[in-house]
C-alpha positions as CSV (number, residue, x, y, z in Angstrom):
1,X,105.2,136.4,108.6
2,X,101.9,136.7,107.8
3,X,99.6,136.0,104.6
4,X,100.6,139.3,103.2
5,X,104.1,138.1,103.1
6,X,104.2,134.7,101.9
7,X,102.1,136.1,99.3
8,X,104.1,138.3,98.9
9,X,107.7,136.0,99.1
10,X,105.8,134.0,96.4
11,X,105.5,136.9,93.5
12,X,108.8,137.8,94.1
13,X,110.5,133.9,94.0
14,X,108.1,133.6,91.0
15,X,109.7,135.8,89.4
16,X,113.3,135.5,89.8
17,X,113.3,132.2,88.3
18,X,113.3,132.0,84.3
19,X,112.0,129.5,82.7
20,X,115.1,127.8,82.1
21,X,116.8,126.9,84.7
22,X,119.8,125.2,84.8
23,X,120.3,122.5,87.3
24,X,123.5,120.3,88.7
25,X,122.9,116.9,88.9
26,X,124.6,114.5,91.7
27,X,126.2,110.6,89.7
28,X,122.9,109.9,92.1
29,X,120.7,112.5,90.8
30,X,121.6,111.6,87.0
31,X,121.9,107.9,87.6
32,X,118.2,108.1,88.7
33,X,117.3,110.8,85.6
34,X,118.6,108.1,83.3
35,X,117.0,105.4,84.3
36,X,113.7,107.3,84.3
37,X,114.2,108.3,80.7
38,X,115.4,105.5,79.4
39,X,111.5,103.4,81.6
40,X,109.7,106.3,80.8
41,X,110.7,107.3,77.9
42,X,109.5,111.3,77.7
43,X,110.0,114.0,74.7
44,X,112.9,115.5,77.1
45,X,114.6,115.3,80.0
46,X,112.8,118.8,80.7
47,X,109.2,117.3,81.3
48,X,110.8,114.5,83.8
49,X,111.5,116.9,85.9
50,X,108.5,119.4,85.5
51,X,106.9,115.9,86.5
52,X,109.6,115.4,89.7
53,X,108.5,118.8,90.4
54,X,104.5,118.4,90.3
55,X,105.2,115.2,93.2
56,X,106.8,116.7,95.4
57,X,104.4,119.8,95.3
58,X,101.4,116.9,95.6
59,X,103.7,114.8,98.6
60,X,103.6,117.9,100.2
61,X,101.2,119.4,100.4
62,X,99.2,115.7,100.7
63,X,101.0,114.6,103.8
64,X,100.4,117.7,105.7
65,X,104.8,119.0,104.7
66,X,104.2,122.1,103.3
67,X,101.3,123.6,105.9
68,X,103.7,122.2,108.5
69,X,106.3,124.2,107.1
70,X,104.0,127.8,106.1
71,X,102.3,127.2,109.7
72,X,106.4,127.4,111.1
73,X,107.2,130.3,108.8
74,X,104.2,132.8,108.2
75,X,101.7,131.5,110.3
76,X,99.5,129.9,107.9
77,X,98.9,127.1,105.8
78,X,98.6,126.3,101.6
79,X,94.4,126.4,102.1
80,X,94.4,129.7,103.7
81,X,97.1,131.2,100.4
82,X,95.0,129.5,98.0
83,X,91.5,131.8,99.5
84,X,93.9,135.0,100.0
85,X,92.7,134.5,104.3
86,X,93.2,132.9,106.9
87,X,91.4,130.8,108.8
88,X,89.7,133.4,111.9
89,X,88.8,135.9,108.8
90,X,86.9,133.2,107.0
91,X,84.4,132.4,110.4
92,X,84.4,135.7,111.2
93,X,86.9,134.9,114.7
94,X,89.2,138.6,114.3
95,X,85.8,140.6,114.0
96,X,84.0,139.6,116.8
97,X,84.9,140.9,120.5
98,X,86.3,137.4,122.9
99,X,83.7,135.8,124.7
100,X,84.9,135.1,127.9
101,X,84.9,132.5,129.2
102,X,82.4,131.3,132.9
103,X,79.3,131.3,133.2
104,X,76.9,134.8,135.1
105,X,76.2,133.3,138.7
106,X,72.7,134.1,139.9
107,X,74.2,137.4,141.3
108,X,74.7,138.6,138.0
109,X,78.3,138.8,138.6
110,X,79.2,137.7,134.4
111,X,83.1,138.3,135.3
112,X,82.8,135.2,137.4
113,X,85.2,131.9,135.7
114,X,84.7,128.1,135.3
115,X,87.1,128.0,138.0
116,X,84.9,130.0,140.9
117,X,82.0,127.7,139.1
118,X,80.2,125.8,141.9
119,X,82.1,126.5,144.4
120,X,79.9,127.6,148.0
121,X,82.7,126.7,151.0
122,X,86.1,124.9,151.6
123,X,85.6,121.3,149.5
124,X,84.0,118.3,151.0
125,X,86.9,115.8,152.3
126,X,87.2,112.9,150.4
127,X,88.9,110.4,153.3
128,X,86.6,108.0,155.8
129,X,85.0,109.4,158.8
130,X,86.1,107.0,161.2
């Protein structure tokens, strides 16, 4: 999946949600909502639910939990979603061919790998001569 897939899925889910959302509450959630309603005295319980969604979202962003799930499912992060482009697109990394790893040798062989750099013959032994 990709950034475009994520954008499409978010738009699809957004349109699936109506302005009124019916939620069934278990006993624990009902008790917690009653406590919050009593303590915070909102105009209605819908306001507390809106705050809870905002808080959950903010926590998921701050802890990296949202990015973890987005990277796993869509191979992008929330920042990439907001900007509309991947990190590679932002930095231009996908505009240039991959540089070859290694250094050219004096003979001009540009394909020499890092593993061969410095090799001039058999390696010296690390054991002491007697």
